[in-house]
C-alpha positions as CSV (number, residue, x, y, z in Angstrom):
1,M,109.3,235.7,268.3
2,R,107.8,238.0,265.7
3,R,110.6,239.1,263.8
4,R,108.8,240.2,260.5
5,N,106.4,242.6,262.9
6,W,109.3,244.6,264.5
7,L,111.7,244.8,260.9
8,K,108.7,246.0,258.8
9,A,107.7,248.8,261.6
10,C,111.6,249.7,261.6
11,A,111.4,249.7,258.1
12,V,108.2,251.8,258.0
13,M,110.5,254.4,260.3
14,A,113.5,254.2,258.1
15,A,111.0,254.9,255.0
16,G,110.2,258.5,256.7
17,A,113.5,259.5,256.8
18,L,113.0,260.1,252.8
19,A,111.9,263.5,253.4
20,P,114.1,267.1,254.0
21,G,117.7,266.2,254.2
22,R,120.5,269.1,255.3
23,A,118.6,272.1,253.8
24,H,118.5,273.9,257.7
25,A,121.7,273.2,259.1
26,A,122.2,276.2,260.8
27,S,119.7,276.1,263.4
28,R,118.8,271.6,263.5
29,E,121.1,270.6,266.5
30,S,119.6,272.9,268.9
31,L,116.2,270.9,268.3
32,V,117.4,267.9,270.5
33,R,117.0,268.9,274.0
34,R,119.8,267.4,276.6
35,L,119.3,267.0,280.0
36,G,120.9,267.1,283.4
37,K,124.5,268.4,283.7
38,P,127.3,266.0,282.3
39,E,128.6,262.9,284.2
40,P,131.8,261.5,283.7
41,F,131.7,258.7,281.1
42,D,133.9,255.8,279.5
43,Y,133.9,252.1,279.1
44,A,135.2,251.1,282.3
45,R,133.0,253.1,284.0
46,L,129.9,251.4,282.3
47,K,131.3,248.1,283.0
48,G,131.6,248.6,287.0
49,R,128.2,249.7,286.6
50,A,127.1,246.2,285.4
51,R,129.2,245.1,288.2
52,A,127.4,246.8,290.7
53,M,123.9,246.2,289.0
54,A,124.7,242.3,289.3
55,D,125.5,242.3,293.1
56,R,121.8,243.2,293.8
57,P,118.6,241.6,292.8
58,H,116.9,242.3,289.2
59,V,114.5,245.0,288.8
60,P,112.4,244.5,286.2
61,P,111.5,247.4,284.1
62,S,108.8,249.5,284.8
63,S,106.3,250.2,281.7
64,D,103.7,252.9,282.6
65,L,102.8,254.4,279.4
66,P,99.7,256.1,278.5
67,E,96.8,254.3,277.1
68,A,96.7,256.0,273.4
69,V,100.2,254.5,272.9
70,R,99.3,250.9,274.4
71,A,96.4,250.9,272.3
72,L,98.1,251.3,269.0
73,D,97.8,248.6,266.1
74,Y,100.3,247.8,263.6
75,D,98.7,249.9,260.6
76,R,98.7,253.0,263.1
77,Y,102.1,252.6,264.8
78,Q,103.9,252.4,261.0
79,T,102.9,255.7,260.5
80,I,104.8,257.5,263.1
81,R,108.3,258.7,262.2
82,H,111.0,260.2,263.4
83,L,111.6,264.1,262.1
84,P,115.2,263.9,260.2
85,E,115.4,267.8,261.5
86,H,115.7,266.2,264.8
87,G,118.1,263.7,264.3
88,L,120.6,263.8,267.2
89,W,123.4,265.6,264.6
90,A,121.7,266.6,261.9
91,G,122.8,269.7,260.8
92,S,125.9,269.0,262.3
93,R,128.3,267.9,258.7
94,L,129.1,265.1,261.0
95,P,129.5,261.5,259.2
96,Y,126.6,260.2,261.2
97,D,123.1,260.9,262.3
98,V,121.0,259.4,264.8
99,R,117.1,259.2,264.5
100,F,114.9,257.4,267.2
101,F,112.0,255.4,267.1
102,H,108.7,255.7,269.4
103,L,107.3,253.7,271.8
104,G,104.4,251.5,271.4
105,L,103.3,248.3,269.5
106,F,105.8,245.8,270.6
107,F,108.2,248.6,272.4
108,R,106.8,249.5,275.4
109,T,109.8,249.5,277.5
110,P,111.4,253.1,277.7
111,V,115.3,252.8,277.5
112,H,117.6,256.1,278.0
113,V,120.0,257.3,275.6
114,Y,122.5,259.3,276.0
115,E,125.1,261.8,274.2
116,V,129.2,261.3,275.2
117,I,131.2,264.4,273.9
118,D,134.8,264.0,275.2
119,G,134.6,261.6,277.9
120,Y,131.2,263.7,279.2
121,A,127.5,262.1,278.7
122,R,124.2,264.0,279.0
123,E,120.9,262.1,278.8
124,I,118.9,263.1,275.5
125,A,115.5,264.0,276.2
126,Y,112.6,262.8,274.7
127,D,110.4,265.6,272.6
128,A,107.0,264.8,271.1
129,A,108.0,267.3,268.7
130,M,110.6,265.2,266.9
131,F,108.0,262.7,265.5
132,D,106.0,263.0,262.8
133,Y,102.3,261.1,264.5
134,G,100.7,260.7,261.0
135,R,97.8,258.5,261.2
136,S,98.4,257.1,264.6
137,G,95.4,259.2,265.9
138,L,97.9,260.2,269.2
139,D,98.2,264.2,270.2
140,A,101.3,265.5,270.9
141,L,100.1,267.5,272.9
142,Q,98.8,265.0,275.1
143,L,102.1,262.9,275.7
144,P,104.1,263.2,278.7
145,E,107.5,265.1,278.4
146,G,109.6,261.8,279.9
147,L,107.6,258.8,277.5
148,G,111.5,258.1,276.8
149,F,112.2,255.9,273.5
150,A,112.3,252.7,272.4
151,G,115.6,252.3,270.1
152,F,117.6,254.5,267.7
153,K,118.6,254.0,264.0
154,L,122.2,255.1,262.6
155,L,122.7,256.9,259.1
156,S,125.6,257.5,257.3
157,E,125.9,261.0,255.8
158,A,127.0,258.7,252.5
159,D,123.1,257.9,252.6
160,P,121.7,260.1,254.5
161,L,118.0,258.8,253.5
162,R,118.4,254.8,254.6
163,D,119.8,253.5,257.9
164,V,122.5,251.2,258.1
165,A,122.2,250.1,261.6
166,A,119.2,249.5,264.4
167,F,118.5,249.2,267.7
168,L,115.8,248.0,269.2
169,G,113.9,245.5,271.3
170,A,115.2,243.8,274.0
171,S,119.0,243.5,273.0
172,Y,118.5,242.7,269.0
173,F,120.1,244.7,266.7
174,R,120.6,245.0,262.9
175,A,122.8,246.0,260.2
176,V,123.2,246.1,256.5
177,G,125.9,245.4,253.8
178,S,126.5,247.3,250.4
179,E,123.3,245.8,249.2
180,M,121.6,248.5,251.9
181,Q,119.4,245.7,252.7
182,Y,117.9,244.4,256.0
183,G,117.6,240.5,257.2
184,A,119.5,238.2,259.7
185,S,119.5,240.5,263.1
186,A,122.1,239.8,266.0
187,R,121.6,240.1,269.8
188,G,123.8,240.9,273.0
189,L,123.1,237.9,274.7
190,A,121.1,234.4,274.4
191,I,120.5,232.8,277.6
192,D,118.4,229.0,277.7
193,T,117.9,229.4,273.9
194,G,116.1,226.3,272.8
195,M,115.2,224.5,276.2
196,A,111.8,223.4,277.5
197,R,111.9,226.2,279.9
198,A,111.1,229.7,278.7
199,E,113.9,231.5,277.2
200,E,114.9,234.8,279.1
201,F,115.5,237.5,276.8
202,P,118.4,239.7,278.6
203,S,117.2,243.4,277.4
204,F,119.6,246.8,276.5
205,I,118.2,249.5,279.0
206,A,120.3,252.0,278.2
207,F,122.7,253.2,275.4
208,W,125.7,255.9,275.5
209,L,126.0,257.3,271.5
210,E,129.5,258.8,270.9
211,R,129.7,262.0,269.5
212,P,132.0,261.4,265.9
213,H,134.6,263.5,264.6
214,A,134.4,265.2,261.5
215,D,136.6,263.0,259.8
216,A,135.4,259.6,261.6
217,T,135.1,257.0,259.6
218,S,133.4,254.5,262.3
219,A,130.5,255.4,265.0
220,V,130.9,254.1,268.8
221,V,127.8,252.7,270.8
222,Y,127.8,251.9,274.4
223,A,124.7,249.7,275.9
224,L,124.1,248.4,279.8
225,L,122.2,245.1,279.6
226,D,120.1,243.5,282.2
227,S,118.0,240.6,282.7
228,P,117.6,238.2,285.9
229,S,120.4,236.4,285.1
230,V,123.0,238.8,284.3
231,A,124.0,242.1,283.7
232,G,126.5,243.3,281.4
233,A,128.1,246.5,279.2
234,Y,128.8,246.5,276.0
235,R,130.9,248.7,273.3
236,F,130.2,248.6,269.7
237,E,132.5,250.5,267.8
238,I,130.4,250.2,263.9
239,G,132.1,251.0,260.5
240,T,130.6,251.9,257.3
241,R,133.4,252.1,254.4
242,A,133.9,249.4,252.2
243,S,131.5,246.8,254.7
244,L,129.7,247.2,257.9
245,T,131.8,245.6,260.4
246,M,130.5,245.7,263.5
247,H,133.9,245.5,266.6
248,V,131.9,244.7,270.0
249,D,133.3,243.9,273.6
250,A,131.1,242.4,275.7
251,A,131.5,242.4,279.8
252,L,129.3,239.9,281.9
253,Y,128.2,239.8,285.3
254,P,126.3,236.5,286.4
255,R,123.7,236.7,288.9
256,A,122.6,233.5,288.7
257,E,124.1,230.2,287.4
258,I,123.2,230.0,283.8
259,E,123.0,226.5,281.9
260,R,122.6,227.3,277.9
261,L,124.2,231.1,277.4
262,G,124.5,231.7,274.1
263,I,127.5,234.7,273.1
264,A,127.3,236.5,269.8
265,P,123.6,235.3,268.9
266,L,122.8,235.5,265.4
267,T,118.7,235.0,264.6
268,S,117.5,234.8,261.1
269,M,114.6,233.1,258.8
270,F,114.5,230.2,256.5
271,L,110.6,229.0,255.6
272,H,111.6,226.5,252.4
273,A,114.3,226.1,249.8
274,E,115.6,223.1,247.4
275,N,116.7,221.1,249.6
276,D,114.0,221.3,252.2
277,R,110.3,221.6,250.6
278,R,108.0,220.6,253.6
279,V,106.1,224.5,253.4
280,A,106.6,225.1,249.9
281,N,103.4,225.8,249.0
282,D,104.4,229.7,248.3
283,W,104.3,230.7,244.5
284,R,108.2,231.7,245.3
285,P,110.5,229.2,244.8
286,E,112.5,230.1,247.9
287,I,111.9,232.3,251.2
288,H,114.9,232.5,253.7
289,D,117.1,235.0,255.0
290,S,119.5,232.8,255.6
291,D,120.2,229.5,253.9
292,G,123.5,227.8,255.9
293,L,125.5,228.1,258.9
294,S,129.0,228.3,258.5
295,M,131.8,227.3,260.8
296,W,135.6,228.2,260.8
297,T,137.2,225.6,263.4
298,G,139.9,226.3,265.7
299,A,141.4,223.5,263.8
300,G,141.2,225.1,260.3
301,E,138.4,223.3,259.1
302,W,135.4,225.0,256.9
303,I,132.1,223.8,257.3
304,W,128.9,224.3,255.9
305,R,125.8,223.4,257.5
306,P,122.3,223.8,255.1
307,L,119.5,225.0,257.5
308,E,116.0,223.6,257.5
309,N,112.1,224.2,258.7
310,P,112.2,221.1,260.8
311,G,108.6,219.9,261.9
312,A,109.5,219.9,265.4
313,L,112.3,222.0,267.4
314,R,115.7,220.7,266.5
315,F,119.1,221.6,268.5
316,N,122.8,220.3,267.2
317,A,125.8,221.5,269.2
318,Y,128.9,221.4,267.4
319,Q,131.9,221.3,269.5
320,D,134.9,223.2,268.9
321,E,138.4,225.0,270.9
322,N,138.9,228.3,270.2
323,P,136.9,229.0,266.8
324,R,137.9,231.6,264.2
325,G,134.2,232.6,263.3
326,F,130.9,231.5,262.8
327,G,128.0,232.7,260.6
328,L,124.4,232.8,259.2
329,L,124.6,233.3,255.6
330,Q,122.8,233.8,252.4
331,R,125.0,232.2,249.9
332,D,122.5,231.8,247.1
333,R,122.2,235.3,245.8
334,D,120.6,234.6,242.3
335,F,116.9,237.1,242.6
336,Y,115.8,234.4,239.9
337,H,116.1,231.3,242.7
338,Y,113.1,233.8,245.0
339,Q,111.4,236.0,242.2
340,D,110.4,238.2,245.1
341,D,110.7,241.9,243.8
342,G,109.3,243.3,247.1
343,A,111.4,241.2,250.1
344,Y,114.4,241.3,248.3
345,Y,115.6,237.4,249.8
346,D,118.5,238.0,247.0
347,R,119.8,241.0,249.2
348,R,120.0,239.5,252.5
349,P,123.3,240.5,254.4
350,S,125.2,237.6,255.5
351,V,126.3,237.8,258.9
352,W,129.7,236.5,260.3
353,V,131.2,236.4,263.7
354,E,135.0,236.8,264.0
355,P,136.1,236.1,267.3
356,R,139.4,238.5,268.3
357,S,140.6,236.5,271.3
358,G,140.6,233.0,272.5
359,W,137.7,231.7,273.4
360,G,138.2,228.5,274.8
361,K,136.5,225.4,274.7
362,G,132.9,224.8,273.6
363,W,130.0,224.6,270.9
364,V,128.4,226.3,268.1
365,Q,124.8,225.5,268.8
366,L,121.9,225.4,266.2
367,V,118.7,225.9,267.1
368,E,115.8,225.4,264.2
369,L,112.6,226.0,265.0
370,S,109.6,225.1,263.1
371,T,107.8,228.0,261.5
372,P,104.4,228.2,259.1
373,D,105.6,231.0,257.2
374,E,108.0,234.0,256.9
375,T,107.1,236.2,259.5
376,F,108.8,234.3,262.2
377,D,112.5,233.6,263.0
378,N,113.3,230.1,263.5
379,I,116.9,230.1,263.2
380,V,119.1,231.1,265.9
381,A,123.2,230.1,266.2
382,F,125.4,231.2,268.9
383,W,128.8,230.1,271.2
384,H,128.2,228.3,274.4
385,P,131.0,227.8,276.3
386,A,132.0,224.7,278.2
387,Q,132.4,226.4,281.5
388,R,129.0,227.3,282.6
389,P,128.9,230.8,283.9
390,R,128.5,231.5,287.4
391,P,127.7,234.7,290.0
392,G,130.7,236.8,290.7
393,Q,132.5,236.2,287.3
394,E,133.2,238.7,285.0
395,L,133.3,237.4,281.7
396,L,134.4,238.9,278.8
397,Y,134.0,238.6,275.1
398,S,135.5,240.4,272.0
399,Y,134.5,240.0,268.2
400,R,133.9,241.3,265.2
401,L,130.6,241.0,263.3
402,H,130.8,241.4,259.2
403,W,127.6,242.4,257.5
404,G,127.0,241.9,253.8
405,A,126.8,239.4,250.4
406,R,130.5,238.5,251.1
407,V,132.0,237.4,254.8
408,P,136.2,237.2,255.1
409,Q,136.9,233.3,254.2
410,P,140.4,233.8,253.5
411,G,141.3,231.6,250.4
412,G,139.7,228.4,251.8
413,P,138.3,225.2,250.3
414,A,135.8,225.2,247.1
415,R,132.5,226.0,248.7
416,V,129.0,224.1,248.8
417,V,126.9,226.2,246.9
418,A,123.6,224.3,246.5
419,T,122.1,221.3,248.4
420,R,118.6,219.5,246.9
421,T,117.4,216.3,248.2
422,G,114.3,214.1,246.4
423,L,113.3,210.6,246.7
424,G,116.1,208.1,245.9
425,G,116.3,204.7,243.5
426,V,117.4,204.0,239.8
427,I,115.7,206.1,237.0
428,G,113.9,203.6,234.9
429,R,113.8,200.9,237.8
430,P,111.0,200.0,239.8
431,R,111.5,201.1,243.8
432,T,111.3,198.2,246.2
433,Y,112.1,200.0,249.1
434,Y,112.2,203.8,250.4
435,S,115.8,205.9,249.9
436,R,116.2,209.7,250.2
437,R,118.4,211.2,247.4
438,F,121.2,214.2,248.4
439,V,122.6,216.0,245.7
440,V,125.2,218.4,246.7
441,D,127.5,221.1,244.1
442,F,130.7,222.4,245.4
443,A,132.3,225.4,243.5
444,G,135.5,227.1,243.9
445,S,139.0,227.6,242.6
446,A,140.4,223.9,244.2
447,L,138.2,222.6,241.7
448,S,137.9,224.5,238.8
449,G,141.4,223.7,237.5
450,L,140.5,220.2,237.8
451,G,140.6,218.0,234.5
452,D,137.3,215.6,233.9
453,E,139.6,212.4,234.5
454,A,140.8,213.6,238.2
455,P,140.3,210.9,240.7
456,V,138.0,212.8,243.1
457,E,136.7,210.9,245.7
458,P,133.4,211.8,247.8
459,V,134.0,210.9,251.0
460,I,130.6,210.2,252.4
461,T,129.6,209.0,256.1
462,V,126.5,208.9,257.7
463,S,125.0,208.1,261.4
464,G,122.8,205.5,260.4
465,G,120.9,203.8,257.0
466,Q,122.9,202.5,254.2
467,I,124.7,204.6,251.6
468,E,123.7,203.6,248.1
469,V,124.8,204.8,244.7
470,P,127.3,207.3,245.8
471,A,128.9,209.6,242.7
472,A,131.0,212.4,241.8
473,R,131.2,213.9,238.9
474,P,132.8,217.6,237.3
475,L,130.0,220.1,237.0
476,H,130.6,222.5,234.1
477,A,128.4,224.7,234.6
478,I,129.5,226.2,237.8
479,E,133.3,225.4,237.6
480,G,133.0,222.7,240.1
481,Y,131.8,219.2,241.0
482,R,128.1,217.6,241.8
483,V,128.4,214.9,244.2
484,S,125.1,212.6,244.3
485,F,124.2,209.7,246.5
486,D,121.0,207.8,248.4
487,V,120.5,207.2,252.0
488,R,118.6,204.1,252.8
489,P,117.6,204.3,256.1
490,A,116.6,201.2,258.6
491,E,113.5,199.8,258.1
492,Q,112.1,199.4,261.7
493,T,113.8,202.8,263.2
494,A,113.3,206.7,263.3
495,G,115.1,209.6,264.7
496,P,117.4,211.9,262.6
497,I,120.5,210.4,260.9
498,D,123.5,212.9,260.7
499,L,125.4,212.5,257.1
500,R,129.2,214.4,256.4
501,L,130.5,214.6,253.1
502,F,133.8,216.4,251.5
503,L,135.8,215.8,248.1
504,R,139.0,214.4,248.6
505,L,142.1,214.3,245.7
506,D,145.5,212.3,246.6
507,G,144.2,212.4,250.2
508,R,144.1,215.8,250.7
509,A,140.8,217.8,251.5
510,L,139.2,219.7,248.3
511,T,136.5,221.5,249.9
512,E,134.5,222.5,252.6
513,T,132.8,220.0,255.1
514,W,129.2,219.7,254.3
515,L,127.2,218.7,257.4
516,Y,123.1,217.6,257.4
517,Q,120.6,216.5,259.5
518,W,117.8,214.0,257.9
519,T,115.0,213.2,260.3
520,P,113.5,210.0,257.7
521,P,109.8,209.7,257.7
522,P,108.1,207.1,260.4
523,P,108.3,203.4,258.7
524,A,104.7,203.3,258.0
525,Q,105.0,206.7,255.7
526,R,107.6,206.0,253.9
527,R,106.6,205.8,250.6
528,V,108.8,204.2,247.2
529,G,106.9,206.4,244.3
């Protein structure tokens, strides 16, 4: 998946909105044409349509684009910009506006877009006059009238120059927090992610945009999903006040038995950081959209799993029942740790999934792929239900997506704020065997009030090898604690080792649980210096 390319394309078109604001309010709304007569629409009807689709064989979408559109390269495509005066609700003094993405480059399958007013829907007509074609080489007069759209972006009246959410490509969508920065993405659904066979990518094939009231504090979007294995209906309520929160309702209707179904999938990029320098040959100290997977289990345990860029595909599953939440977070928000004044990785939003109803038994699953650079999404996390979906079922899921620098972590224990690794051993003493040093920093109110003499105990377990030189000590610089320990792998064994750590005082856990998976080098490559 080449994430950076399509994100760049969206970012360029978003930049195209930096032109005329609302100067010609009186006439702009009439610039957007509607097709056909209004038809009744609501979420129940959309679910019925998805169920009916699932009863029929899947029909692959057709994409009969003009050759000039198909031939667009990245540089030419990025000059195509939606004209602000052709926004769906431009000039109407409504709290939101919608602008569209043009077909081309990676986005060759048109989606239908409808406007819903008072329970009735009409399709939005594609019009070449909506776009400034820049240096793309396209002639607006030569484009067919019904070409269609690739997707759309949502803008808020509070900041009409920058979009706050976008739906573009398969079932991908993204949003910003108060930092107004894009980063990790979400999807409607994931199927067979990280398996030996090819992944299936369901697509949103149509959207319905509910016209907001003048005092609305959220935008409502409906979507119809389709793929060979499943059809589905989605409702998104996108709130953009204090922080951006999406309330998502999904109804899924399988056509076939699905081995690995991914609910509320999140996608991100991790290249390198202080815990993983396998490909750290860039001048920037860290490069990642997210640095860890956070989980709040049904039993109430908080878990932090730092991300890695492994040498080969890595798959982990964390069993749970009725999870309270999980997400891909960007905890490290210090600019000096990245030194990137273009991509601004320190501003990338965290994305937190909060189930709104019991999801039963299953697993939070994490897929980490190897990537040589930052242009690939290589991290995927999702909920996988224990019961395998089968044809004829209706699967209902409801959840919130929180986007931004902070995620809802009510109270909670002290958190992991840094993970570092390096060669093990004792400074000043010759190393006679190979070991790996792990250094984990915790911070939070549960630790800041402890005296230096408090008998804080590190609880460390590993699935293989030996633990050596464990230590826990106050770290006043962060008003927290630092834990360090070495792991000495067995001499003739290979394969990953699972590590687990938390801090305890008087039998009570003070911190969230740190999980890590480390794969030692082969025995012949274990250097001691």
